[in-house]
N, C-alpha and C positions, 0 to 999 in steps of 0.2 A: 650680280652685285647690285647694290642700291644706288641709284642715281636719280636725283630729282630734276636733273638738268633738262631732260627731253621735253617734258610737258611745258616747261617755262619757255624753251626755245620756240616751240610751235605756237604758243600763245602770242609771243612777241612778233613772229612772222605774220600771223593773222592781223595783228594790230597795224603793222606797217602797210600790208597789202590793202587794207581798207582805206588807209590814209592816202595812198598813192593816187587813185583815180586813173592816172595815166603815167607811163614811165617817163623818166627825165631825158632819155636818149631818143634820137630820131633814126639811129642806125639800125636798119633791118637785120644786118648780120649780128650786131651786138645783142639785139633782142632775141634772135633765134638761138644764139649760144646761151644766153641767160635762161631761156625756157628749157632748153635741153639739159642744162646743168642741174636744174631743180628736179628733173626726173631721176637723175642719179642721186641727188642729195637725199630725197625722201626714201630711197631704197638703201641708204647707208653706204653708198659707193662714193665716199667722200673725196678720194684722190681724183677721180674723174670729174667730179663736180668742181673742185678747185681749179683744175686745168681749164675747163670750159669757161668758168667765170673770169679767170685771168685773161683768157683770149677775148672775152667780151669787153673787158676794161681796156685792152689794147686797141680795140676798135673805137672806143670812146672813153677818154681819160676822165670824163666828168659824169660817168654813168653811176649815179648815186645808189640806185637800188642794187646794182651788181656788187658794190662795196659792202652793202648791208648783207646781202646773201653770202658773200665770201666770209664776212665776219661770223655769220651764223654757222657756216660749214666748219670753219676752224674751231668754233666753240664746241660743235658736236665731236670734233676730234680731240677736245680738251687742250687745244693749243691756244691758251688764252692770250698770250702775247701777240701772236699774229692776228688773232681775232680783234684785239683792241686796235691794232694798227689799221685794220680794214674799217672798223667802225668810226674811228676818229677821222680817217681820210674822207669817208662818206659824209660825215657830219659837217666837215669843213666846206663841203661843196653845195650845201643847201641852206636856204633861209626860210624854208617852209616849216612852220612850227609844228604842223601835224606830222610831218615826217621826222623832224628832229626828236620828238619825244620817244619814238621807237629806238633811236640810237641812245638817247639818255638812259632809258631803262636797261638796255643790254649792257652798256658800259658800267652802269651802277652795279649790276649783278656780277659782271666779270671782275671788276676791281675788288668787290667783296670776296669773291672766290680766291683772289690772289692775296688777300690780306692787306690791301692798300685801302684802309678804311676812310682816309680823308678824301681821296679821289672818288671812291664809291659814294660817299656822302654828298659831294658836290654834284655829281651827275644825278643822283636820286632827287635832290632838291630841285634841280632843273626840271626833271620829269614831273614831279608833283605840282610845280607851278604851272606846267603846260597842260597836264591832263585833268580834265574835269568830268568826263563822261564814263570812262571804262572803270566801273567800281571794282571789278575783280583785280585789275592791274594796280589800281590805287592801293587796295588793301595789301597786295603783295609788295609794292614799293615801300609802303609805310613800315612793313615788317623788316624789309632789308635795311631801311634807314635806321630802325631801332638797333639792328644788329651792328651796323657800322658805328653808331654812337657807343654801343656797348663795347665793341672791340677797341675803340679808341681809349675808353676809360679803363679797360681791364687787361689789356695785353701786357704780358710780362716778358722779361728777357728769359730766354730758354737755354742759356749757356750750360746750366747744370742739369738740364733734362736730357737724358741720353737713352732713348729706347734702344733695345738690343734685339736684332733679328734672331729668331730661334735657330738659325743656321741652316745649312743646305740639307742636313738630314731631314728636317721638317719641311722646309720650303723647297721641295723638290718637284712640285707639280706646276701646271700652268697657273692655277690660282688656288689659294687656300684661305679659308675664312671661317668665321663664327666658331672660335675655339671655346671649349668647355673642359673643365678638369674635375676629377674627384676631389673630395675635401683634403685628402692627404697628398694631393698633387703628384700622385704616382702614375696617373693615366691622363693623357691629353687626347681628346676626341675633337675632330674638326671636319669640316666639309672640304673636300678637294674636287677641283674641276680641271679637266685636262686642257681646256681652252675657253675663250669667251663666246664661242658660237653656240647656237641653239641645239646643235647635234652633239656637242661635247659632253662626255659622260660626267655625272656628278654623283659622288659616293661619300659615305662616312668612313673615316679611317681612324685608327687609334695608334698612339705611340706610348710606350711605357718607359719608365726610368730604369736603367740598369743599376748594378750594384755600386757604380761610381757616380750615380746621380745624373747620368747623361741620357738624353732622349734617344730611343732606338728608332730604327727606320719604321715609318708608319705602314700599317697593313690594314686590309679591309676589316672592318669591325666584325662582320659576320656574313656568311653566305645566306643566312636567313633574312638579313636586313637589306643588304645591297643586292641590286638586280640589274638587268640590262637597261632599266629606266633610271630616272634620277632620284636620289635620296639626299636630303640636306637639312641644314639649320636644325640642330638637335639640342637637347638638354639632358642632363643626367643627374640622378640623385646623388647625394654626398657619398654614399657607400658604393657607387658605381654599379648598382643592381637594377635600376629602373631607367629606361631610355625612352624618350619621346622625340620623334623626328617628323620632318615634313616629306610628304610624297605627293607629287602632282599628277602623274600619269602611271598607268600600269597596275594600280590597285583600285579596287572598288571603293568609291568614295561618295561624298555628298556635293562636292563643288570643285573649283579649279585646283586647289591644293588643300589637302587634309592633314591632320595630325594623327600619327599612329603610335602605338605603345608596344614595348617589348620588355620582358623581364629576363635577367640573367640568373640562371640556376647552375651552380658550379662554374664551368667555363663556357657554357652554351647559352646563346641568346634565343629566346622563344620566337616562334613565327609572329610577326607583327599583327596587331589587331587595330582596326579603325576605332578611334576613341568615341565615336558615336555622335548622335545629334545634339547631345548636351554641350559638346565642344565644337564640332564641325557644322558648317552650314553650306548653302549653295554658293557662297562667295569664296573668298580666299583666306585660308588660315595658315599661319607659319610662325617662325621665330619663337618657339616655346621656351619658357624658363620655369624650372621646377624647384620647389622648396627643398631644403636639405633632406627631409624625410619623405619626399614624394607625395605630399598630401595637398599642396596648393600649386596650381598651375596658372602662369601668366602667359599670354600669347598675343599675337597681332592678327587682326581681321579687318577686312574692308567691307563687312556686311552692312546692310541697311540698319538704321536705328542707332548708329554710333554718333559721335560728336564731331568727327572730322572725316578725312579720307581713310586713313589707316589708324586704328585705335588699339589701345591695350585692353584686353579682356582678362577676367580672372574666374577660375572655377576651383571648388574645394571638394575633396573626397569626403564622403559621408562615412559614418560609423559602419555602414553596411558595405563599404568599399566601392560605392558608385560615385561618379562625378556629378556635381550639381550643375544646373543650367548656367552656362557662362554669362557673366554680366560685364557690361562695359564699365571701366573705371571712370569715376566722375572727373569733372574739372576740379582743380587745376592740373591734375595728372594729364588727362587728354586735352587736346586743343582742337580748334576748327581745322588745323592743318594735319600733318602726319606725325605719328609716333611709331618708332621701330625699335627692334632689338632690346626688349626688356630683359633685365637680369636681376633676379632676387638673390641677394647675398645669403650665404648659409646661415647668417644670424637671424634671418626671417623678418627683419625689421628695416632693412635698407634696400630700396629699389633704385636701380640705375636703368636709364633708358635714353634713347636719342629722339630728338624732336626738332623739326624746323619751324615750329609754331610758337617759340618763345624767344625773347631777345638773347642773342648769343654772339658768337664770333663769325657766323655765316654758315649757311647750309645746315647740316644736322649737327647739333651739339649734344653732348652727354649731360644729362641732368640727374640729380640725386634727390630722392624723397625719403624721409624717415617716418616710421610708424610709431606712434605713442598712444598707449591705451587703446589699441585697436583702430586708430584713425590715422590716415596719411596726412602729413604736414605739407606745406607748400614746397614744391620742387625748387631746387636751387641749381644754378649752373655749376658744373663740376670744375670749371675754371681753367685758366691757362696755367701750366703749359699743356695739359691733357687735351683741352679743346683748342682749336685754332681755326683758320679760315677754311680749311678743307672739311669734308664730311667725316664725322666720327661716329662709330657704332660698333656693335659686337664686343663690348668690353666685358671681361671677366676678372673679378677681384678675388685674390686668395683669401682663405679663411681668416688669416691674421691681419688682413687689410693692407699689407705692405707691398704687395706685388700685383701688377695688372697684366693681363694678356689680351691682345686685340689683333685685329687684322687691319692692315693699312694698304690703301690703294692709291698709287701715285695718280694724282688728278690730271696729269698730262699724258699718261700712257695707258694703252689697253693692256689687258693680260698682266696686271701688275700687283695683284693682291698677295701680300706676304704676312706671316704671323710674327708678332713682336712680343717681347716681354719688357716691362718697365718697372722701375721703383716708384711707388706712389709718394709724392712729396708729403711730408709730415702734416702740413696744414690741410691737406685734402684727405687724409686717412679717416676711415670710418670711426665713429665713436664707440661702437660695440664690436670688439674683435671676437673672433671665434677660434677654437681649435677643436680637437676631436679626441675621443677615446675609441680605441679599436682593438680587436683581438679575435679570439675564437671561443665560442661557447661549446663546452664539452661535458660529457657524462663524467662525473668525478671518479667513479670506480673503474670504468672501462676505457676512458680516454677518447671515446668516439665523439665526433662532432655532432651537435644537436641543432635542429631548427628551433628557434625560440622567439618569443615576443618580448620586445625591449621598449620600455616606456621611460620618458624623461619628464620629471615634475619640477616645477618651481616651488620650492618649499615655502617661500614667503607668501605666495599667493595660493598655495595648494592647487596649482593649475597644471594640467597636462600640457606639455610644450611640444613634444615630438614622439613619434612612434615609428619603429623600424622592426624588421625581421632579420634574424641571422640566416645565412644561406643554408638551405636544407642539405646541401652536399658537403660543403666545406666547414660549416658552422661559423664562418666569418661574419663579423658585424662591425659597423662604424656608426657612432653617434656624435653629432656636433654639439659642442658646449660653447655658450657665448658669455662674455664677461657681464657682470652686473647682478648675478643671482646666485643663490645657494641651491644646488640641484640634488635630487634623489633619482638614481637610476635603478630600475627594476627589471630583472631578467626572469622570465617565467617560461616554462615548457610543460606540456601535459604530462602528468604523473610524476612531476619533479617538484621539489621544494624551491620556492623562489629565492633569489639572492638580491640583496640591495647594496648599492654603493653610494657614497656621498662625494660630491665635488663642489666645494665652496669657492665660487668665482666672484663673490661680492666685492672683494678688495684685491682682485688679481687682474691688473690691466693687461698683462701679457702672458696668458696661459700657455703652457707647453703641451704638446701632444702626449697622450697617455696610451701606452700599449699594455693591455692586461687580458689574459685569458680568464674566462669565468667558468668555474666548475660547479655543476649542479648535482645535488644529491637526489637520488630517487626518494619519493615521499613515503619512506618506510620508517618504522620505529627506529629511533636512534639518530635519524637525520637532523642536522642542526644548521641554523643560519644566524649570522650576526645581524641584528637590526641596527644598521649603521646610521639610520636617520631618526633615532630616538634621542632626544636632547634634554639635559637637566642643567641648571645652573650649578656652579661649583658648590659642593658640599650640600646640595639640596636634592630632594626627591620628588618635587612637583614637576610634572611634565611641562615642557615648554610648548608654546603654541605651534611651532613649526614641526612638532612631532606628529601632528594630525595626519599628514600624508602617509607616513609609515604605518600608523595605527590602523588607518582605513584599509591599507593594503593587507595587513594581517587579518582584519575582519573579512575582507573579500575572500582570502584564501580559506579561512575557516568555514565560511558559508558555502564555498564551492566543494568543500570536503567535510561533510557533516559528521563523519564517523571518527575523525581525528581528535585525539586528546593531546594537549601540548603542555610543556613546562616553559614558563618564562623565568629565565635565570639572570640574576644581576651579578656583575663582576666589577672589581675595582683594581687599581694598581696597588703597589705595596706600601705607599705612603700611609702613615697613621697606624693605629693599633689594629690587630687582627679582629678583635671583638667589634670595634667601631665600624670597620670596613664591612663586616658581615651584616651588621645592622643596617648600614646605609644601602648596601646592595639589595637587601631584602625589601626595604621600603620602596626602592625604585622598581623592583619587580612587581610589588603589590600595586603600585600606581598604574602600571601597564595593565595588569589583570583587572583592576577596578574599572578602567576605561572600557576594556573589551566587554566586561559584563554589563556595564551601563548601556552599551550599544547593542545588546541583545544576544551576546554569546553566552550559552549556558555555562554557569560557573563550574558545573561538574566536569566540564571538559578542560578546565584550566587549573594549573597549579603554579606556585611561585617558590623560588629558592633564592637565597642569598649566599653566594659563594665567596664573597670578599675577594681576596687576592690568591685564593687557592689554585686557580686554573688559568694562569696567564697564557696569552697567545705568544708573547714575546718576553724576553728578559727585561726587567724594569730598570734599564740602565740609561735611558734617554727620555726626553719629554715626548718624542714621537712614539716610542714604544709604550710608554705609560698611557698615552692617549688611546692606543689600540687596545690595551688591556681593560680600560674603562668602557664597559659595553653591556648591552642587553642581548641575550641570546634566546632564540626561539628553537625549541627542541620537540620533535615528535616523540611521544612516549607510548602512544597506542594508535594503530592505524586500522 
């Protein structure tokens, strides 16, 4: 698990040891017990260290350094109350300002971790008044002071905030942490560890929802992924088909911990592959987060050349399918301190991560940054009640932004990491919610599943947003759609006529999931496709600007299939006279043909027809059905 406490403790011990010069006791037995206790403490044998230090204090009730070491040991055990009692007793016994400042710093840190911001602030102010030489500790104390001040200003009553443990079916192991879900929230994948020791096994497990919406017992994600060594901290694409995870030993790598890649085909995960030197280094790489379509990867590394200790890096998949050289994200995302557990929401524009390098409530707080026009804005604290005085990390937000999943570790107990679900307060919910369209791509005639290429375009910008593949065995696909845009979805497969769908989410703040199977016709004579992203104003035949994406798709198909001749057919609903409808539908078809010819398609390959209302797809008895009947169709007449 992630704990920043150890380095801080040892830094503070070093500070006091330098200040001491000589110990405050003359008792040789007390000194011997004190020295022996530290041999146990540095090996993590805290109970023995506590017992010996208490014996040393019995020999000399005024042994200042023994109280300090006892406070440090209790702090290592996460018993902050007894740690504070020891520190405060030791502080009361000395007037030596050089020794006092060690107590001030530790008490300031402890009370910050307990959420007592006023006491923390008092002790940190005393420390900063006393310390003038140790620049590293001054910087750290100033950060803690900003946290205490921030906590005082922003702490909220948490009576309505009720996180819910996921239950004993999920929380059945020694520790469970770093949860990730597929976009439809049907699969939950997380890291489970049997215990806190270095020899305890760490694996990836998956739980699936049953027909009643309840989580089933977690099982190993795959024998191809889990091994006798440790696997952990993973990320998964929105459709559940691409997995990236961390492996530190047992697999050939570049450094301490590397990122590995696996793809799911049918129900089988492939043998993991090291992601290579573009991602991995001789240092430590972990905690990956993958964009919904699996084409942008965020992760943590402590390699040289970063901004702080642990930083967020990003890499993008090229059109050739290779990962670009990872780059460190700039300030103000990264800080001179530590950033951990990045999570890119499925909307692709909201990044959550934890840092101890920005003013917050203490320890690691979760921050949120929004991307606008390709640039990241200033990160903002996710706020109370999600953040508090304890460390927060490994947050996962659902596609619609209303639920969060996270691991919580009791700051006072070992072996305590459990998975929780929470409702995100409305004031903290993301601006751009997402949902998904999913189903199966099939051969229209045979009903067999197809592997296909699926592209999502923003029609307002004529910009490719996302690319996924349907599964080659099952034909299953899932594409994430985010509010704020009008989308064209294109499904293509070799030797098949493409299909297009439209999803207008410009004015839909709460989109619902869409489940639809897509049937593709073989690209033979007679095959037809509705061009759902060709647009005209009411009673007009001039093409609207946002039709360009669809028209370019048609051009690409015709260029890829130079022997094909097609008919562009215009259709209307039944409103109006038959003659007028045929005339309007013909003019609309002619507008499409003219555009294609202007862009280089041989006019001899194109014909246009105006069918009016003669061939409805649906009965003209509702506005929705009439809209479906008003269309442009693409028909292969010669192959």
